[in-house]
Backbone bond lengths (Angstrom), bond angles and torsions (degrees), N, CA, C in turn:
res aa  C-N    CA-C-N  psi(-1)  N-CA   C-N-CA  omega(-1)  CA-C   N-CA-C  phi
1 M - - - 1.463 - - 1.527 110.77 -
2 K 1.318 115.16 -43.44 1.464 118.64 -179.17 1.524 110.60 -62.42
3 D 1.327 116.75 -41.22 1.462 120.68 -178.81 1.522 111.98 -70.32
4 R 1.322 116.88 -35.06 1.460 119.96 -171.46 1.523 113.86 -97.54
5 S 1.337 117.87 -7.87 1.463 119.07 -174.00 1.526 113.55 -87.18
6 R 1.308 117.46 -7.96 1.465 119.02 179.37 1.531 109.21 -62.25
7 G 1.308 115.65 127.42 1.462 119.77 179.34 1.514 114.38 88.30
8 L 1.346 117.30 -9.38 1.467 119.30 177.43 1.529 110.17 -71.04
9 S 1.327 116.41 138.26 1.461 119.91 175.41 1.521 111.83 -98.46
10 E 1.347 116.89 -20.15 1.457 119.78 178.36 1.524 110.15 -153.56
11 F 1.323 114.86 149.17 1.457 121.45 178.67 1.521 108.34 -136.25
12 D 1.327 116.68 125.05 1.468 122.74 179.46 1.521 108.90 -119.92
13 I 1.314 116.31 138.68 1.458 120.85 177.73 1.523 109.22 -132.85
14 S 1.336 115.45 141.45 1.464 121.23 175.44 1.523 107.86 -120.69
15 W 1.322 115.76 118.39 1.463 121.02 177.13 1.523 108.68 -82.92
16 Y 1.334 116.57 131.30 1.461 119.85 -176.23 1.521 108.85 -147.33
17 G 1.320 117.97 -174.15 1.463 120.56 -178.31 1.507 111.82 -151.26
18 G 1.310 114.77 -149.90 1.456 133.25 15.64 1.532 112.77 37.41
19 E 1.305 114.01 -143.09 1.464 119.77 176.94 1.534 109.29 -126.56
20 P 1.329 116.84 104.55 1.463 120.47 -174.75 1.526 114.17 -64.78
21 L 1.334 118.63 -23.11 1.462 119.11 -178.54 1.528 112.45 -73.47
22 L 1.322 117.48 -4.94 1.458 120.34 170.55 1.531 110.81 -72.72
23 Q 1.336 116.49 -12.82 1.468 121.14 -174.90 1.531 110.51 -132.73
24 V 1.319 117.24 48.41 1.467 120.46 -180.00 1.528 110.86 -61.16
25 D 1.322 117.00 -37.74 1.468 119.04 179.29 1.519 111.61 -62.92
26 R 1.322 116.53 -34.57 1.468 119.92 177.59 1.524 110.91 -70.71
27 I 1.328 116.86 -38.57 1.460 119.90 175.83 1.529 109.79 -59.98
28 Q 1.325 116.28 -41.99 1.469 120.04 179.47 1.532 111.07 -63.25
29 R 1.346 117.19 -45.78 1.463 120.07 -178.87 1.520 111.67 -65.22
30 L 1.330 116.38 -44.39 1.461 119.59 -178.66 1.525 111.50 -67.26
31 T 1.336 117.19 -38.74 1.462 120.37 178.16 1.521 110.35 -58.97
32 E 1.326 116.21 -46.78 1.470 120.31 -179.67 1.525 111.18 -61.57
33 R 1.328 116.38 -42.42 1.463 119.40 -177.75 1.525 111.64 -71.57
34 I 1.343 116.47 -41.59 1.466 119.43 -179.93 1.524 110.66 -63.17
35 K 1.329 116.98 -47.35 1.459 120.41 179.96 1.526 111.22 -64.59
36 G 1.337 115.75 -26.92 1.453 119.83 -179.86 1.519 114.22 -72.54
37 V 1.350 117.09 -22.88 1.469 119.18 -178.48 1.522 113.25 -104.80
38 L 1.343 117.84 -10.05 1.467 119.60 176.99 1.523 109.96 -68.92
39 N 1.323 115.41 146.83 1.461 117.63 176.96 1.529 109.46 -67.45
40 P 1.316 117.96 151.05 1.475 121.55 -173.32 1.522 114.14 -59.15
41 E 1.326 117.84 -25.05 1.470 120.79 -178.51 1.531 112.48 -84.00
42 C 1.324 117.14 -5.72 1.470 120.95 -175.38 1.525 109.98 -89.80
43 S 1.333 117.00 123.59 1.462 121.21 176.72 1.525 109.73 -77.90
44 Y 1.341 116.10 155.81 1.460 121.54 -177.01 1.527 109.16 -129.62
45 A 1.319 116.98 135.79 1.463 121.88 177.05 1.519 108.51 -144.57
46 A 1.334 116.17 150.64 1.460 119.53 -178.44 1.524 110.86 -144.95
47 S 1.333 114.83 153.73 1.463 122.82 174.84 1.523 107.47 -142.18
48 I 1.324 116.19 175.35 1.459 119.70 -178.49 1.522 109.78 -146.36
49 V 1.326 116.37 145.56 1.461 123.53 173.01 1.523 106.87 -112.51
50 T 1.318 117.09 120.06 1.462 120.94 -172.33 1.517 111.50 -142.74
51 N 1.339 115.90 154.99 1.462 118.32 173.22 1.525 111.71 -78.61
52 G 1.340 117.03 -9.16 1.457 121.08 172.05 1.510 116.10 84.43
53 Y 1.331 118.20 -7.59 1.464 119.45 -174.00 1.526 112.22 -67.10
54 L 1.323 117.76 -30.75 1.465 122.23 -179.35 1.528 112.42 -102.80
55 L 1.337 117.52 11.28 1.460 121.32 -174.45 1.531 110.39 -83.35
56 T 1.300 116.26 66.17 1.465 122.29 178.16 1.525 109.63 -78.18
57 P 1.334 118.44 165.65 1.464 119.89 176.32 1.530 113.09 -56.38
58 E 1.332 117.49 -36.91 1.463 120.59 179.20 1.521 110.90 -65.24
59 V 1.320 116.66 -42.71 1.459 121.08 178.89 1.525 110.22 -67.99
60 A 1.322 117.34 -42.53 1.469 120.73 179.08 1.522 110.82 -61.49
61 A 1.331 117.23 -38.91 1.468 120.74 177.92 1.521 110.53 -64.60
62 A 1.342 116.57 -39.15 1.461 120.27 177.68 1.520 110.83 -65.01
63 L 1.331 117.09 -39.62 1.468 120.90 177.77 1.521 110.75 -65.62
64 A 1.326 116.64 -44.49 1.469 120.23 179.39 1.519 110.72 -59.46
65 A 1.327 117.03 -37.09 1.465 121.34 177.81 1.525 111.25 -66.59
66 C 1.338 116.51 -20.99 1.470 122.09 176.13 1.526 111.39 -93.93
67 D 1.336 116.35 17.60 1.468 122.27 179.23 1.522 113.36 64.19
68 V 1.340 117.72 22.71 1.461 120.62 170.32 1.521 107.57 -78.25
69 K 1.317 116.24 116.95 1.463 120.66 -176.06 1.526 113.12 -97.71
70 M 1.342 116.27 -32.12 1.462 119.80 -172.37 1.520 110.58 -130.96
71 A 1.331 115.70 141.17 1.459 121.73 175.61 1.518 109.67 -124.90
72 Q 1.322 116.50 125.87 1.459 121.50 170.89 1.526 107.51 -93.30
73 V 1.327 115.87 120.85 1.461 121.43 -179.22 1.523 107.85 -109.76
74 T 1.324 116.40 128.75 1.458 120.13 -174.72 1.524 111.60 -101.81
75 L 1.331 114.92 135.80 1.462 122.86 173.27 1.519 108.61 -127.91
76 D 1.321 116.43 157.98 1.462 120.73 179.41 1.522 110.87 -113.79
77 G 1.336 115.80 66.38 1.456 120.01 174.71 1.517 113.35 86.08
78 S 1.312 115.92 -143.38 1.468 122.65 -177.45 1.525 110.23 -71.51
79 R 1.332 115.40 171.74 1.467 120.24 176.19 1.528 110.74 -56.64
80 Q 1.327 116.45 -46.41 1.465 120.37 -178.13 1.517 111.61 -63.59
81 D 1.348 116.94 -45.55 1.465 119.91 -178.68 1.527 110.98 -68.57
82 H 1.317 116.07 -44.56 1.454 119.79 -179.96 1.526 111.01 -59.71
83 D 1.330 116.92 -46.49 1.460 120.76 -176.04 1.532 112.62 -75.33
84 S 1.313 117.56 -6.58 1.468 119.68 171.59 1.530 110.94 -91.19
85 R 1.344 116.45 -12.33 1.471 120.44 -176.56 1.532 112.64 -116.06
86 R 1.316 117.64 -35.25 1.465 121.34 -174.50 1.528 109.52 -118.82
87 I 1.289 113.88 83.53 1.460 120.05 -177.73 1.523 109.51 -114.05
88 L 1.341 115.32 164.21 1.454 120.40 174.75 1.529 109.55 -76.27
89 R 1.307 115.43 168.38 1.460 119.62 -179.67 1.535 111.36 -58.22
90 N 1.342 115.83 -32.16 1.470 118.85 -179.35 1.524 112.90 -86.70
91 G 1.351 116.52 6.68 1.455 120.51 176.22 1.510 115.20 90.43
92 Q 1.334 117.50 -1.14 1.459 120.68 -178.26 1.532 111.18 -74.67
93 P 1.340 118.02 149.79 1.469 121.92 -178.70 1.536 111.75 -74.44
94 T 1.327 115.83 167.24 1.475 119.73 -177.09 1.531 113.70 -131.77
95 Y 1.312 118.47 -13.68 1.467 122.51 -170.81 1.535 112.24 -56.95
96 D 1.319 116.99 -54.38 1.460 120.37 -176.61 1.523 111.61 -67.39
97 A 1.319 117.08 -36.61 1.463 120.03 178.56 1.527 110.66 -62.24
98 I 1.320 116.14 -39.81 1.464 120.47 179.64 1.523 110.79 -64.21
99 L 1.328 117.08 -49.22 1.469 119.99 -178.24 1.525 111.63 -69.79
100 D 1.323 117.80 -30.80 1.463 119.90 174.14 1.530 109.71 -63.25
101 N 1.328 116.92 -42.51 1.463 120.72 176.24 1.514 111.05 -59.94
102 V 1.328 115.89 -47.87 1.469 120.13 -178.46 1.523 110.74 -58.10
103 S 1.319 117.12 -41.09 1.472 121.10 -177.79 1.527 112.10 -63.36
104 K 1.328 117.10 -21.33 1.463 121.14 -176.54 1.530 113.53 -97.33
105 V 1.354 117.68 -4.26 1.473 118.44 -173.75 1.522 113.54 -125.28
106 T 1.331 117.48 8.59 1.468 118.64 -176.68 1.525 112.53 -66.30
107 H 1.339 117.73 -19.00 1.460 120.32 177.17 1.528 111.80 -82.11
108 L 1.334 116.22 -9.17 1.456 120.67 -178.29 1.523 112.89 -106.52
109 L 1.334 116.58 -33.24 1.460 121.76 -176.07 1.524 110.31 -136.34
110 D 1.334 116.15 148.07 1.464 120.55 168.32 1.527 107.33 -78.97
111 I 1.324 115.93 122.88 1.463 120.86 -175.02 1.518 110.15 -108.14
112 S 1.328 115.65 132.95 1.455 121.71 171.21 1.525 108.17 -124.24
113 I 1.322 116.95 121.53 1.464 121.40 -178.84 1.521 109.44 -94.17
114 R 1.313 114.81 119.90 1.468 121.61 176.89 1.526 107.79 -97.91
115 C 1.305 116.50 118.31 1.462 121.58 -179.99 1.527 108.62 -102.53
116 N 1.329 115.87 107.04 1.463 121.44 -178.39 1.522 109.91 -77.44
117 V 1.319 116.89 127.60 1.462 119.70 -176.09 1.523 111.40 -131.20
118 D 1.318 114.58 148.43 1.456 122.79 171.17 1.525 107.59 -136.16
119 A 1.307 116.40 -173.31 1.463 119.82 -175.19 1.526 112.89 -66.03
120 H 1.337 117.43 -16.91 1.459 120.18 -177.35 1.524 112.97 -91.46
121 N 1.330 117.77 -39.31 1.472 118.54 -175.29 1.521 113.68 -99.93
122 I 1.339 118.03 -0.92 1.463 120.30 -178.07 1.529 110.99 -64.08
123 V 1.311 117.64 -28.79 1.467 121.56 -176.70 1.524 110.94 -59.48
124 G 1.336 116.48 -37.22 1.454 119.78 -177.29 1.510 114.73 -98.11
125 A 1.341 117.85 6.70 1.464 120.32 -175.05 1.520 112.49 -60.94
126 G 1.326 116.35 -30.93 1.462 120.02 179.77 1.513 113.39 -62.43
127 D 1.343 116.62 -19.11 1.462 119.84 177.89 1.520 111.86 -63.77
128 L 1.339 116.50 -21.07 1.460 119.36 176.84 1.518 110.84 -58.73
129 L 1.333 117.45 -36.18 1.460 120.97 179.33 1.524 110.61 -64.61
130 D 1.343 116.40 -39.89 1.470 120.02 175.86 1.523 110.25 -60.26
131 A 1.327 115.95 -44.26 1.458 120.32 -177.06 1.522 111.52 -65.92
132 L 1.338 117.16 -39.60 1.467 120.27 179.51 1.526 110.66 -63.85
133 E 1.330 116.61 -39.94 1.470 119.35 176.62 1.526 110.76 -68.00
134 E 1.309 115.99 -42.04 1.464 121.53 -178.52 1.530 111.07 -60.37
135 K 1.344 116.79 -37.20 1.464 121.73 -177.78 1.529 113.14 -91.19
136 G 1.331 117.36 5.35 1.455 120.57 179.67 1.519 113.66 71.94
137 L 1.337 117.07 29.34 1.457 121.44 -174.91 1.528 113.31 -108.11
138 K 1.309 116.70 5.67 1.466 119.97 -178.77 1.517 110.49 -59.71
139 N 1.339 116.12 121.80 1.462 124.62 -179.92 1.528 113.46 60.54
140 K 1.333 116.54 18.12 1.460 121.09 172.09 1.520 111.77 -103.30
141 V 1.331 115.33 -20.21 1.464 120.59 177.29 1.525 108.51 -130.80
142 G 1.307 115.70 154.92 1.454 120.17 173.20 1.526 109.84 -83.63
143 F 1.326 116.74 159.70 1.457 120.83 176.73 1.522 109.01 -154.31
144 Y 1.306 115.91 150.37 1.455 119.71 176.22 1.518 110.28 -158.19
145 L 1.331 115.42 157.21 1.455 121.71 174.98 1.518 109.76 -90.04
146 A 1.328 116.29 142.30 1.460 121.97 176.14 1.523 108.45 -133.13
147 P 1.332 117.97 124.26 1.461 119.18 -179.89 1.525 111.23 -72.73
148 V 1.318 116.43 137.66 1.460 120.78 174.53 1.521 108.30 -65.14
149 D 1.329 116.00 127.94 1.465 121.08 -179.73 1.521 108.66 -99.98
150 N 1.309 117.10 148.47 1.459 121.32 -174.45 1.533 111.42 -83.38
151 I 1.340 116.04 56.49 1.450 121.58 175.31 1.532 108.37 -81.18
152 N 1.318 117.01 132.25 1.471 121.25 -179.04 1.527 111.92 54.60
153 D 1.356 115.19 38.99 1.468 120.79 179.09 1.520 112.17 55.08
154 T 1.353 115.64 47.24 1.465 121.84 179.80 1.524 111.40 -61.03
155 C 1.325 116.36 -43.55 1.460 120.24 -175.92 1.526 110.15 -81.43
156 P 1.335 117.07 127.54 1.464 119.93 -177.72 1.518 113.00 -67.53
157 S 1.317 117.77 -19.52 1.458 120.97 177.27 1.518 108.59 -151.94
158 D 1.316 116.32 162.39 1.461 120.81 -179.20 1.525 111.74 -59.94
159 S 1.323 116.89 -25.40 1.461 120.30 -176.74 1.533 112.40 -81.86
160 S 1.332 118.11 -8.34 1.455 120.64 -176.58 1.523 112.36 -78.79
161 C 1.324 116.99 -42.84 1.458 121.46 -179.06 1.522 110.41 -89.28
162 F 1.331 115.31 140.80 1.458 120.55 179.86 1.518 111.76 -75.22
163 S 1.330 116.58 147.92 1.459 119.17 157.29 1.523 105.98 -72.13
164 M 1.323 117.76 155.50 1.457 118.82 -176.84 1.524 111.47 -65.52
165 E 1.316 117.45 -32.74 1.465 119.85 178.33 1.527 110.50 -66.37
166 A 1.336 116.93 -42.30 1.464 119.94 178.41 1.524 110.40 -66.06
167 F 1.336 116.48 -40.54 1.466 119.80 178.61 1.520 111.20 -62.52
168 S 1.333 117.33 -37.89 1.465 120.28 -177.28 1.521 111.49 -60.12
169 Q 1.331 117.62 -35.42 1.466 120.51 178.64 1.514 110.41 -71.56
170 E 1.331 117.02 -43.20 1.465 120.46 177.26 1.526 110.40 -61.87
171 E 1.316 116.23 -40.83 1.456 122.30 179.34 1.525 110.87 -61.78
172 L 1.333 116.09 -45.71 1.453 120.42 -179.99 1.527 110.78 -63.34
173 D 1.330 117.70 -42.79 1.466 121.15 178.78 1.535 110.52 -61.18
174 F 1.318 116.62 -42.29 1.462 121.64 -179.69 1.524 110.98 -62.93
175 Y 1.337 116.62 -49.03 1.458 120.13 -177.93 1.528 111.91 -69.81
176 S 1.321 117.54 -31.89 1.471 120.60 175.71 1.520 109.85 -62.25
177 H 1.313 115.64 -43.93 1.470 121.03 178.05 1.525 109.92 -63.13
178 A 1.340 116.16 -40.20 1.462 120.16 -179.46 1.533 111.14 -63.74
179 V 1.321 117.06 -45.54 1.467 120.86 -179.72 1.517 110.51 -63.43
180 D 1.336 117.38 -41.10 1.470 120.51 178.21 1.521 111.76 -60.41
181 R 1.331 116.60 -24.87 1.463 120.72 179.81 1.527 112.71 -95.14
182 G 1.341 115.81 5.49 1.461 118.81 175.71 1.508 115.30 91.78
183 F 1.332 117.95 11.56 1.462 120.98 175.04 1.524 109.16 -84.72
184 Y 1.312 116.10 142.07 1.462 119.97 177.53 1.522 110.16 -89.07
185 V 1.330 116.47 130.16 1.462 121.97 174.45 1.522 108.46 -132.47
186 D 1.312 116.15 153.32 1.462 122.27 178.10 1.519 107.97 -131.34
187 L 1.327 116.52 108.10 1.465 122.12 -179.43 1.519 111.19 -107.19
188 T 1.331 116.61 24.57 1.454 121.30 -178.92 1.525 110.73 -60.55
189 V 1.320 116.45 134.36 1.467 121.89 175.93 1.522 108.17 -84.34
190 R 1.334 117.16 121.96 1.467 121.45 -174.22 1.524 111.48 -119.73
191 F 1.317 115.47 154.98 1.461 123.00 176.25 1.525 109.43 -65.94
192 N 1.326 117.15 132.26 1.461 121.41 -176.11 1.528 110.28 -135.33
193 P 1.325 117.64 72.27 1.465 120.15 -173.70 1.521 114.31 -67.10
194 A 1.339 118.75 -27.10 1.465 120.62 -176.10 1.524 112.72 -78.67
195 I 1.340 117.58 -14.16 1.472 124.86 -178.03 1.534 110.05 63.57
196 C 1.337 117.81 -74.97 1.460 121.64 177.18 1.521 108.72 -162.34
197 G 1.335 116.16 168.30 1.453 120.31 -176.49 1.512 113.75 -62.24
198 A 1.339 117.49 -24.61 1.462 120.15 -176.23 1.524 112.61 -60.11
199 V 1.320 117.97 -28.20 1.458 120.47 -178.24 1.528 111.92 -106.44
200 C 1.333 116.79 14.00 1.459 121.34 175.43 1.528 109.20 -98.24
201 A 1.298 116.83 134.83 1.464 121.41 -171.49 1.522 112.90 -60.33
202 G 1.318 118.15 -36.38 1.457 120.69 -173.93 1.509 114.94 -97.64
203 S 1.326 118.29 16.80 1.460 121.90 -175.79 1.524 110.97 -111.66
204 F 1.338 116.21 130.27 1.462 121.12 178.67 1.526 110.05 -140.32
205 V 1.327 115.51 152.38 1.455 122.76 173.81 1.522 106.95 -110.69
206 V 1.343 115.93 135.05 1.458 121.11 -175.88 1.526 109.38 -111.86
207 D 1.335 116.77 127.99 1.463 119.20 179.39 1.534 109.94 -90.00
208 P 1.336 118.89 174.81 1.466 120.94 -174.78 1.530 114.37 -61.57
209 E 1.328 117.45 -20.25 1.453 120.53 -178.93 1.525 113.03 -101.22
210 G 1.344 116.19 7.52 1.456 119.47 175.89 1.512 115.26 89.18
211 Y 1.332 117.95 7.87 1.463 120.33 175.81 1.524 109.54 -79.78
212 L 1.308 115.65 145.12 1.453 122.66 -178.66 1.521 110.97 -100.85
213 Y 1.317 115.33 140.47 1.459 122.40 176.06 1.523 107.73 -134.90
214 K 1.324 115.90 166.68 1.462 119.92 175.42 1.520 112.17 -97.44
215 C 1.320 117.32 -26.40 1.476 121.05 -174.45 1.517 110.27 -123.39
216 W 1.348 116.74 138.16 1.472 122.22 177.59 1.533 111.19 -56.28
217 D 1.334 117.02 -36.09 1.460 120.62 -174.29 1.527 113.03 -73.10
218 E 1.341 117.61 -7.63 1.462 120.41 -177.14 1.527 113.32 -97.63
219 I 1.330 117.57 -2.03 1.461 120.21 -179.02 1.531 109.79 -54.07
220 G 1.323 116.47 130.85 1.456 121.89 -179.43 1.513 113.72 92.31
221 M 1.336 118.54 -14.64 1.459 121.90 176.24 1.534 107.34 -90.66
222 R 1.315 116.43 82.15 1.459 121.45 -170.82 1.531 112.56 -56.30
223 E 1.330 116.41 -29.93 1.466 119.17 -179.53 1.525 112.11 -66.80
224 R 1.342 117.11 -14.23 1.461 120.09 179.41 1.534 112.21 -104.11
225 S 1.319 116.37 8.88 1.460 119.97 177.21 1.525 110.50 -64.92
226 V 1.339 115.53 147.30 1.472 120.39 179.43 1.525 110.92 -117.92
227 G 1.343 116.68 22.92 1.456 119.87 177.62 1.513 111.35 140.77
228 T 1.327 115.79 -169.95 1.460 122.37 178.26 1.519 109.13 -137.79
229 L 1.322 115.69 163.15 1.463 119.62 175.34 1.531 110.90 -61.73
230 A 1.337 117.12 -36.28 1.460 120.48 -177.48 1.531 111.90 -68.92
231 E 1.336 116.16 -41.41 1.468 120.44 -175.42 1.521 112.98 -97.45
232 G 1.326 116.56 -19.97 1.453 119.61 -173.97 1.519 111.35 87.06
233 P 1.325 118.10 178.70 1.471 121.34 179.60 1.529 111.51 -64.07
234 R 1.341 115.40 144.63 1.462 121.89 175.46 1.518 108.57 -110.05
235 M 1.297 116.80 134.85 1.455 120.18 178.86 1.530 108.73 -80.69
236 N 1.344 114.69 64.85 1.462 119.41 179.11 1.522 110.10 -92.19
237 A 1.323 116.28 -176.86 1.467 120.69 -176.17 1.522 111.52 -62.05
238 Q 1.336 116.61 -35.12 1.461 119.80 -179.81 1.527 111.34 -64.96
239 L 1.321 116.62 -46.57 1.462 120.09 -178.99 1.525 110.96 -65.85
240 V 1.325 116.73 -42.57 1.476 120.72 178.64 1.520 110.31 -60.14
241 Q 1.329 116.13 -40.53 1.469 120.22 179.83 1.528 111.15 -60.37
242 W 1.335 116.68 -44.06 1.462 120.28 179.53 1.527 111.87 -67.82
243 L 1.321 116.83 -44.56 1.462 119.97 -176.14 1.526 112.06 -70.80
244 N 1.326 117.30 -24.02 1.467 120.98 178.69 1.521 112.93 -91.87
245 Y 1.336 116.72 1.87 1.462 119.47 -175.09 1.520 111.47 -63.47
246 E 1.319 115.19 132.25 1.460 122.15 173.44 1.520 108.39 -138.36
247 P 1.326 117.53 128.14 1.473 119.66 176.12 1.525 109.35 -73.07
248 S 1.312 116.09 105.38 1.472 119.14 -172.67 1.520 113.00 -122.24
249 D 1.317 117.33 18.48 1.456 121.58 179.54 1.530 109.36 -69.99
250 H 1.318 117.12 126.33 1.468 120.78 -176.26 1.521 111.59 -63.50
251 E 1.321 117.44 -40.11 1.465 120.23 179.21 1.530 110.32 -60.78
252 C 1.337 116.44 -40.69 1.461 120.48 178.81 1.524 111.06 -63.75
253 E 1.300 116.79 -42.52 1.462 120.51 -177.10 1.516 112.37 -65.06
254 E 1.328 116.96 -22.35 1.461 121.38 178.69 1.532 112.22 -91.49
255 C 1.332 117.09 -5.85 1.465 121.44 -174.66 1.524 110.58 -86.58
256 F 1.320 118.23 139.79 1.462 122.81 -179.73 1.521 111.57 -63.22
257 A 1.347 117.33 -27.08 1.467 121.04 -176.40 1.530 112.74 -84.78
258 Y 1.322 117.74 -1.49 1.462 121.45 -174.78 1.531 113.63 -53.66
259 P 1.343 120.45 -43.38 1.472 119.19 -179.76 1.524 113.78 -63.71
260 S 1.339 117.95 -20.91 1.460 119.95 -178.50 1.523 112.83 -92.71
261 C 1.326 118.05 -19.34 1.465 119.64 -178.05 1.517 113.02 -122.29
262 M 1.339 117.63 -20.70 1.469 123.03 179.53 1.531 111.64 50.63
263 G 1.321 114.74 42.68 1.459 119.21 176.22 1.509 114.94 92.02
264 G 1.336 117.54 1.86 1.454 120.11 177.50 1.518 113.65 81.99
265 C 1.306 116.10 -165.23 1.463 123.13 -174.49 1.525 111.84 -61.14
266 P 1.343 118.91 118.11 1.467 120.53 178.77 1.525 112.84 -62.39
267 N 1.328 117.24 -33.49 1.462 119.38 179.87 1.522 111.26 -63.42
268 H 1.328 116.50 -40.42 1.462 119.83 176.09 1.523 110.46 -62.39
269 A 1.324 115.93 -42.74 1.458 119.77 -177.84 1.524 111.81 -66.96
270 L 1.349 117.16 -39.22 1.461 120.77 -176.14 1.520 113.07 -80.41
271 H 1.327 116.76 -39.17 1.460 119.76 -171.87 1.522 114.38 -119.39
272 G 1.315 117.30 -13.96 1.454 119.34 -179.15 1.510 113.62 -95.02
273 G 1.334 115.67 -10.11 1.452 119.80 178.18 1.508 114.49 80.07
274 S 1.342 117.66 3.51 1.462 120.09 180.00 1.515 109.19 -156.79
275 K 1.320 115.63 160.46 1.466 120.28 176.90 1.525 109.41 -81.91
276 Q 1.312 115.86 160.71 1.464 121.30 176.18 1.517 108.16 -126.09
277 C 1.305 117.41 108.84 1.451 121.28 -178.24 1.531 110.03 -69.73
278 V 1.324 115.86 156.38 1.457 121.28 177.07 1.520 109.51 -91.46
279 S 1.324 116.28 157.95 1.465 119.73 -174.01 1.516 112.40 -66.28
280 Q 1.363 117.85 -26.85 1.457 118.75 -178.28 1.525 113.26 -69.88
281 R 1.350 117.00 -7.23 1.456 118.47 174.57 1.532 110.52 -67.70
282 Y 1.321 115.66 -26.00 1.459 121.42 -175.73 1.533 109.63 -106.98
283 Q 1.291 117.47 153.69 1.467 122.70 176.21 1.527 112.68 56.15
284 V 1.340 117.87 31.53 1.466 119.11 -170.62 1.527 111.79 -67.09
285 R 1.324 117.87 -39.23 1.463 119.73 179.84 1.534 110.53 -63.15
286 Q 1.335 115.87 -43.76 1.453 119.73 179.53 1.538 111.48 -65.22
287 R 1.326 115.91 -34.67 1.471 120.20 178.48 1.530 110.34 -64.66
288 M 1.325 116.84 -41.86 1.463 120.69 179.97 1.520 110.92 -65.74
289 I 1.332 116.26 -42.76 1.463 120.79 179.30 1.531 109.89 -63.74
290 L 1.323 116.43 -41.62 1.458 120.84 -178.93 1.526 111.36 -65.69
291 T 1.327 117.24 -41.93 1.467 120.93 177.92 1.522 110.97 -63.02
292 E 1.331 116.70 -41.46 1.465 120.70 178.23 1.531 110.14 -62.84
293 K 1.330 116.60 -41.29 1.462 120.90 178.95 1.529 110.49 -62.98
294 A 1.339 116.89 -42.72 1.463 120.96 179.44 1.521 111.14 -63.51
295 Q 1.329 116.77 -41.05 1.464 120.57 179.01 1.523 111.13 -65.52
296 R 1.330 116.69 -38.34 1.459 120.69 179.62 1.529 110.70 -66.77
297 L 1.336 116.46 -43.81 1.460 120.02 179.20 1.520 111.39 -64.04
298 L 1.340 115.82 -37.95 1.468 119.26 178.98 1.520 110.61 -66.82
299 S 1.330 115.99 -39.71 1.459 120.07 178.96 1.524 110.89 -64.26
300 E 1.348 116.28 -40.76 1.460 120.30 178.88 1.527 110.25 -65.28
301 L 1.333 115.81 -38.04 1.464 119.87 179.29 1.531 110.68 -65.71
302 D 1.337 116.74 -42.92 1.458 120.87 178.35 1.531 110.85 -62.31
303 S 1.324 116.64 -39.91 1.474 120.73 -179.61 1.526 110.40 -66.12
304 A 1.310 116.00 -35.98 1.458 120.27 -179.04 1.519 111.62 -68.63
305 H 1.338 116.74 -25.08 1.464 121.36 -178.32 1.538 112.62 -88.19
306 V 1.340 115.91 -12.43 1.481 119.36 -179.29 1.520 110.43 -72.39
């Protein structure tokens, strides 16, 4: 960091795992050391991806002291679905404990709940809205659906993972239901020139053994490593491939959604043999209408409170 931070104007770090809250003391030590070697003109920001089970007020306060501003908390659908998949070693459930933690730390961290869905648990995903209201979290935290991707053969069968077009309809139905219940959602399609960190020159993912990668989905695939913390990045074939990536698919260039997705996931394009469209390519008119409706309802709610 000391060698590479000269000339940097900003440095962002995302703590992830496994479960990073198992090592809060390490986050504290590394934060102090990293900030200690950055040049004085370089800004520092941090976020964390966590399952939320250990996100107590004490832990959240420690993270905030480390300049962690945002926490992404992951759930797997409804209480029933989540507790059938994400249990403790002794078999105990975790869903309510996670949301209880979230309800106690919203004054310390910006929380975004990522609800992972596939063809099996999507039916109960709407129960998340019940839980957010039950825990007093309505419009206090962000939330969104994320389709399970077939990384490392995650899906047990082809029917488990959604096509992006099928997911877009499920997503729209979910958010429509949320808006009807008074939840605020924003489905605005935005310009996204950077695509993702994997194709940005200064972005790296670090695995537990200090190997560097460009993409989160490549962790553990040692043949795709682009260096180590000890040696720094290596200008090998993998790194050159990422840095030379250009979305050049003709169909994509003709698509109205191209400025918001820039050809979709680069990892899919480079290693999956095909592009992966984003959900906003589908149902775009309905998404715009729904966002406008949510903004109008929020404005009416604000006026009622004045």
